[in-house]
TORFI-211267 format. One record per atom (N, C-alpha, C, O): x, y, z; residue number from 1. Coordinates in steps of 0.1 Angstrom, whole numbers, plus 5000, padded with zeros to 4 digits. Layout:
BEGIN
X  Y  Z  NUM
...
This chain:
BEGIN
0485  9806  7118  1
0494  9807  7129  1
0489  9800  7141  1
0497  9793  7148  1
0476  9801  7145  2
0471  9795  7156  2
0472  9780  7155  2
0475  9773  7165  2
0470  9774  7143  3
0471  9760  7141  3
0485  9755  7143  3
0487  9745  7150  3
0495  9763  7139  4
0509  9760  7141  4
0512  9759  7156  4
0518  9750  7161  4
0507  9769  7163  5
0510  9770  7178  5
0503  9758  7185  5
0509  9752  7194  5
0491  9754  7181  6
0485  9743  7187  6
0492  9730  7184  6
0493  9721  7192  6
0497  9729  7172  7
0505  9717  7168  7
0518  9716  7176  7
0522  9705  7181  7
0524  9727  7178  8
0537  9727  7186  8
0534  9724  7200  8
0541  9717  7207  8
0523  9730  7206  9
0519  9727  7220  9
0516  9713  7222  9
0517  9708  7233  9
0511  9706  7212  10
0507  9692  7213  10
0518  9682  7210  10
0516  9670  7212  10
0529  9687  7205  11
0540  9678  7201  11
0545  9671  7214  11
0547  9677  7224  11
0548  9658  7212  12
0553  9650  7223  12
0568  9653  7224  12
0575  9655  7214  12
0573  9652  7236  13
0587  9655  7239  13
0596  9643  7233  13
0592  9632  7233  13
0608  9647  7228  14
0617  9637  7224  14
0625  9631  7235  14
0631  9621  7234  14
0624  9638  7247  15
0632  9633  7259  15
0624  9621  7265  15
0612  9623  7268  15
0631  9610  7267  16
0624  9598  7272  16
0618  9601  7286  16
0624  9609  7294  16
0607  9594  7289  17
0601  9595  7303  17
0611  9591  7313  17
0620  9582  7310  17
0610  9596  7325  18
0619  9592  7336  18
0634  9596  7334  18
0642  9590  7340  18
0636  9606  7325  19
0650  9611  7324  19
0653  9620  7336  19
0644  9627  7341  19
0665  9620  7340  20
0669  9629  7351  20
0672  9643  7346  20
0680  9645  7336  20
0666  9653  7352  21
0667  9667  7347  21
0676  9675  7357  21
0674  9675  7369  21
0687  9681  7352  22
0696  9689  7359  22
0697  9703  7353  22
0697  9704  7341  22
0698  9713  7361  23
0702  9726  7357  23
0717  9727  7359  23
0722  9726  7370  23
0725  9729  7348  24
0740  9728  7349  24
0746  9741  7344  24
0742  9746  7333  24
0755  9747  7352  25
0762  9759  7348  25
0776  9755  7344  25
0783  9748  7351  25
0780  9759  7332  26
0794  9757  7327  26
0801  9770  7327  26
0796  9780  7321  26
0813  9771  7334  27
0820  9783  7335  27
0835  9781  7332  27
0840  9771  7337  27
0841  9790  7325  28
0856  9790  7323  28
0863  9792  7337  28
0858  9799  7345  28
0874  9785  7338  29
0883  9787  7350  29
0886  9802  7349  29
0890  9808  7339  29
0884  9809  7361  30
0887  9824  7361  30
0900  9828  7355  30
0901  9839  7350  30
0910  9819  7356  31
0923  9823  7350  31
0923  9822  7335  31
0932  9828  7328  31
0913  9815  7329  32
0913  9813  7314  32
0903  9822  7307  32
0904  9824  7295  32
0893  9828  7314  33
0883  9836  7307  33
0871  9839  7316  33
0871  9836  7328  33
0861  9845  7309  34
0849  9849  7317  34
0836  9842  7312  34
0825  9846  7316  34
0837  9832  7303  35
0826  9825  7298  35
0818  9818  7309  35
0824  9812  7318  35
0805  9819  7309  36
0796  9812  7318  36
0782  9811  7311  36
0777  9821  7306  36
0776  9799  7312  37
0762  9798  7306  37
0756  9786  7314  37
0762  9778  7319  37
0743  9787  7314  38
0735  9777  7321  38
0726  9769  7312  38
0720  9775  7303  38
0726  9756  7313  39
0719  9747  7304  39
0709  9738  7312  39
0712  9735  7324  39
0699  9733  7305  40
0690  9723  7311  40
0695  9709  7305  40
0692  9707  7293  40
0701  9701  7313  41
0705  9687  7308  41
0695  9677  7313  41
0690  9678  7324  41
0691  9668  7303  42
0683  9657  7306  42
0691  9644  7303  42
0695  9642  7292  42
0692  9635  7313  43
0700  9623  7312  43
0690  9611  7311  43
0682  9609  7320  43
0691  9604  7300  44
0683  9592  7299  44
0693  9580  7300  44
0703  9579  7293  44
0690  9571  7309  45
0699  9560  7312  45
0694  9547  7307  45
0682  9544  7307  45
0703  9539  7302  46
0700  9525  7297  46
0711  9516  7302  46
0721  9515  7295  46
0710  9510  7313  47
0721  9502  7320  47
0732  9512  7322  47
0731  9521  7329  47
0744  9509  7316  48
0756  9518  7318  48
0757  9528  7307  48
0767  9535  7307  48
0747  9530  7299  49
0748  9540  7288  49
0739  9552  7292  49
0729  9551  7299  49
0743  9564  7287  50
0735  9576  7290  50
0735  9584  7277  50
0744  9584  7269  50
0723  9590  7275  51
0721  9599  7264  51
0717  9613  7270  51
0708  9613  7278  51
0725  9623  7267  52
0722  9636  7273  52
0715  9645  7263  52
0720  9647  7251  52
0704  9651  7267  53
0696  9660  7259  53
0699  9674  7264  53
0699  9676  7276  53
0699  9684  7255  54
0699  9698  7259  54
0686  9703  7251  54
0686  9702  7239  54
0677  9708  7258  55
0664  9711  7252  55
0658  9698  7247  55
0658  9688  7255  55
0653  9697  7235  56
0646  9685  7230  56
0656  9677  7222  56
0652  9666  7218  56
0668  9681  7220  57
0678  9674  7211  57
0688  9666  7219  57
0694  9671  7229  57
0691  9654  7214  58
0702  9646  7219  58
0714  9653  7216  58
0717  9657  7204  58
0723  9655  7226  59
0735  9663  7224  59
0748  9655  7226  59
0757  9657  7219  59
0747  9645  7235  60
0759  9637  7238  60
0756  9623  7242  60
0745  9621  7248  60
0765  9614  7240  61
0764  9600  7245  61
0774  9598  7255  61
0785  9604  7254  61
0771  9589  7264  62
0781  9586  7274  62
0779  9573  7281  62
0771  9565  7278  62
0787  9571  7292  63
0787  9559  7300  63
0785  9563  7315  63
0790  9574  7319  63
0779  9555  7322  64
0777  9557  7336  64
0784  9546  7344  64
0783  9534  7341  64
0791  9550  7355  65
0797  9540  7364  65
0796  9545  7378  65
0802  9555  7382  65
0787  9539  7385  66
0784  9544  7399  66
0778  9558  7398  66
0767  9560  7392  66
0784  9567  7404  67
0780  9581  7404  67
0786  9590  7393  67
0783  9602  7392  67
0794  9584  7385  68
0802  9591  7375  68
0796  9589  7361  68
0793  9578  7357  68
0795  9600  7353  69
0791  9599  7339  69
0802  9606  7331  69
0807  9617  7335  69
0806  9600  7320  70
0815  9605  7310  70
0807  9606  7297  70
0799  9597  7294  70
0810  9617  7289  71
0802  9619  7277  71
0810  9626  7266  71
0820  9633  7269  71
0805  9625  7254  72
0811  9632  7243  72
0800  9636  7233  72
0791  9628  7230  72
0801  9648  7228  73
0791  9653  7218  73
0795  9648  7204  73
0806  9643  7202  73
0785  9651  7195  74
0789  9650  7181  74
0798  9662  7177  74
0799  9671  7185  74
0804  9661  7166  75
0812  9673  7161  75
0802  9684  7157  75
0792  9681  7149  75
0804  9696  7161  76
0795  9707  7159  76
0802  9718  7151  76
0814  9721  7154  76
0796  9723  7140  77
0802  9733  7132  77
0796  9747  7136  77
0785  9748  7140  77
0805  9757  7135  78
0801  9770  7139  78
0808  9780  7131  78
0821  9779  7129  78
0801  9790  7125  79
0808  9800  7117  79
0813  9811  7126  79
0806  9816  7136  79
0825  9816  7124  80
0831  9827  7131  80
0835  9837  7120  80
0833  9835  7108  80
0840  9849  7124  81
0844  9859  7115  81
0855  9854  7106  81
0857  9859  7095  81
0864  9845  7111  82
0875  9840  7104  82
0872  9828  7096  82
0882  9822  7089  82
0860  9822  7096  83
0857  9810  7089  83
0850  9800  7098  83
0847  9803  7109  83
0847  9788  7092  84
0840  9778  7099  84
0850  9771  7109  84
0861  9768  7106  84
0845  9768  7121  85
0852  9760  7131  85
0844  9748  7135  85
0831  9750  7137  85
0850  9737  7136  86
0843  9725  7141  86
0849  9721  7155  86
0861  9720  7156  86
0840  9718  7164  87
0845  9714  7178  87
0837  9702  7183  87
0826  9699  7178  87
0843  9696  7193  88
0836  9685  7200  88
0838  9687  7215  88
0849  9690  7220  88
0827  9684  7222  89
0827  9686  7236  89
0829  9672  7243  89
0823  9662  7239  89
0837  9671  7253  90
0839  9660  7261  90
0836  9664  7276  90
0839  9676  7279  90
0831  9655  7284  91
0828  9659  7297  91
0828  9647  7307  91
0827  9635  7303  91
0830  9650  7319  92
0828  9640  7330  92
0823  9647  7342  92
0825  9659  7345  92
0814  9640  7349  93
0808  9646  7361  93
0805  9635  7371  93
0802  9624  7368  93
0805  9639  7384  94
0799  9631  7394  94
0785  9637  7396  94
0783  9649  7398  94
0775  9628  7397  95
0761  9632  7398  95
0755  9626  7410  95
0758  9614  7414  95
0746  9633  7417  96
0739  9628  7429  96
0730  9617  7424  96
0722  9619  7414  96
0730  9605  7430  97
0722  9594  7426  97
0707  9596  7431  97
0705  9603  7441  97
0698  9590  7424  98
0684  9592  7427  98
0681  9586  7441  98
0671  9591  7447  98
0688  9576  7446  99
0685  9571  7459  99
0691  9579  7471  99
0691  9575  7482  99
0697  9590  7467  100
0702  9599  7477  100
0716  9597  7483  100
0721  9603  7492  100
0723  9587  7477  101
0737  9584  7481  101
0745  9597  7479  101
0744  9603  7468  101
0753  9601  7488  102
0761  9613  7486  102
0773  9610  7477  102
0783  9604  7480  102
0772  9616  7465  103
0782  9614  7455  103
0790  9627  7452  103
0801  9627  7446  103
0784  9638  7456  104
0789  9651  7453  104
0791  9659  7466  104
0781  9660  7473  104
0802  9665  7468  105
0804  9673  7480  105
0797  9686  7479  105
0795  9691  7468  105
0792  9691  7490  106
0786  9704  7491  106
0771  9703  7487  106
0765  9693  7487  106
0766  9715  7482  107
0752  9716  7479  107
0748  9711  7465  107
0737  9708  7462  107
0758  9710  7456  108
0756  9706  7442  108
0752  9692  7441  108
0755  9683  7449  108
0744  9689  7430  109
0740  9675  7426  109
0748  9671  7414  109
0747  9659  7410  109
0755  9680  7408  110
0764  9677  7396  110
0776  9685  7397  110
0776  9697  7400  110
0788  9679  7396  111
0801  9686  7397  111
0810  9679  7387  111
0813  9667  7388  111
0816  9687  7378  112
0825  9680  7368  112
0833  9690  7360  112
0834  9702  7363  112
0837  9686  7348  113
0845  9694  7339  113
0840  9690  7325  113
0836  9679  7322  113
0841  9700  7316  114
0839  9698  7302  114
0850  9705  7294  114
0855  9715  7299  114
0853  9700  7283  115
0863  9706  7275  115
0859  9705  7260  115
0855  9694  7255  115
0861  9716  7253  116
0858  9717  7239  116
0872  9715  7232  116
0882  9721  7236  116
0872  9707  7222  117
0884  9706  7214  117
0881  9710  7199  117
0871  9705  7194  117
0889  9718  7194  118
0888  9722  7180  118
0893  9711  7171  118
0905  9708  7172  118
0884  9706  7163  119
0888  9694  7154  119
0890  9698  7140  119
0897  9691  7132  119
0885  9710  7135  120
0888  9715  7122  120
0886  9730  7123  120
0877  9735  7130  120
0894  9738  7115  121
0892  9752  7116  121
0897  9759  7104  121
0908  9756  7099  121
0889  9769  7099  122
0893  9778  7088  122
0898  9791  7094  122
0903  9800  7087  122
0895  9793  7107  123
0899  9805  7114  123
0913  9804  7120  123
0915  9796  7128  123
0922  9813  7115  124
0936  9812  7119  124
0938  9815  7134  124
0947  9811  7140  124
0928  9822  7140  125
0929  9826  7154  125
0925  9814  7163  125
0927  9815  7175  125
0919  9804  7157  126
0914  9792  7165  126
0920  9780  7159  126
0914  9774  7150  126
0932  9776  7163  127
0939  9764  7157  127
0933  9751  7160  127
0927  9749  7171  127
0934  9741  7151  128
0930  9727  7154  128
0938  9722  7166  128
0950  9725  7167  128
0932  9715  7175  129
0938  9710  7187  129
0937  9719  7199  129
0939  9714  7210  129
0933  9731  7197  130
0930  9740  7208  130
0919  9735  7217  130
0909  9730  7212  130
0921  9736  7230  131
0910  9731  7239  131
0906  9743  7248  131
0914  9752  7251  131
0894  9742  7253  132
0888  9752  7262  132
0882  9744  7273  132
0873  9736  7271  132
0886  9747  7285  133
0882  9739  7297  133
0871  9747  7304  133
0872  9759  7306  133
0861  9739  7309  134
0850  9745  7317  134
0848  9737  7329  134
0850  9725  7329  134
0844  9744  7340  135
0840  9737  7352  135
0825  9737  7352  135
0818  9746  7348  135
0819  9725  7356  136
0804  9724  7356  136
0799  9721  7370  136
0805  9713  7378  136
0788  9727  7373  137
0781  9723  7386  137
0766  9726  7384  137
0762  9734  7375  137
0758  9718  7391  138
0744  9720  7389  138
0735  9713  7400  138
0740  9708  7410  138
0722  9714  7398  139
0712  9709  7407  139
0703  9700  7400  139
0699  9702  7389  139
0699  9689  7407  140
0689  9680  7403  140
0675  9687  7404  140
0672  9692  7414  140
0668  9687  7393  141
0655  9693  7392  141
0644  9683  7395  141
0634  9685  7402  141
0645  9671  7389  142
0635  9660  7390  142
0635  9651  7378  142
0645  9652  7370  142
0626  9642  7378  143
0625  9633  7366  143
0614  9637  7357  143
0603  9642  7362  143
0615  9635  7344  144
0605  9638  7334  144
0594  9628  7335  144
0596  9616  7340  144
0582  9631  7331  145
0571  9622  7332  145
0569  9615  7318  145
0560  9607  7317  145
């Protein structure tokens, strides 16, 4: 067990160096529900392309134009009581630039929207084409080393 813990502790991060780290909260519009969760997003930039990591895993690919990033996840499968459901997340956000240019109003460094679309479903209560909208906001934490 100790050997395993040492190996895990020594494992190098999959997140590229100098990725921008944001703490982002995604919440349902109060009129649509009560969902809210907070994630650690890491954005790796290559010219106008972005790769978004959640934890150590690449989660979405996107493009950057000025202060704006748009992104899309892979299709994700999830088991429900009614059967398997597959969804895909799309998002867009304005993010505070590293040089301090004001891109986001207020105290936030990240402000945007995300929406999940159901692309396949065995669960009759969750039809294909159903979307779930989320508002996102967050703070810049720093750059990875």
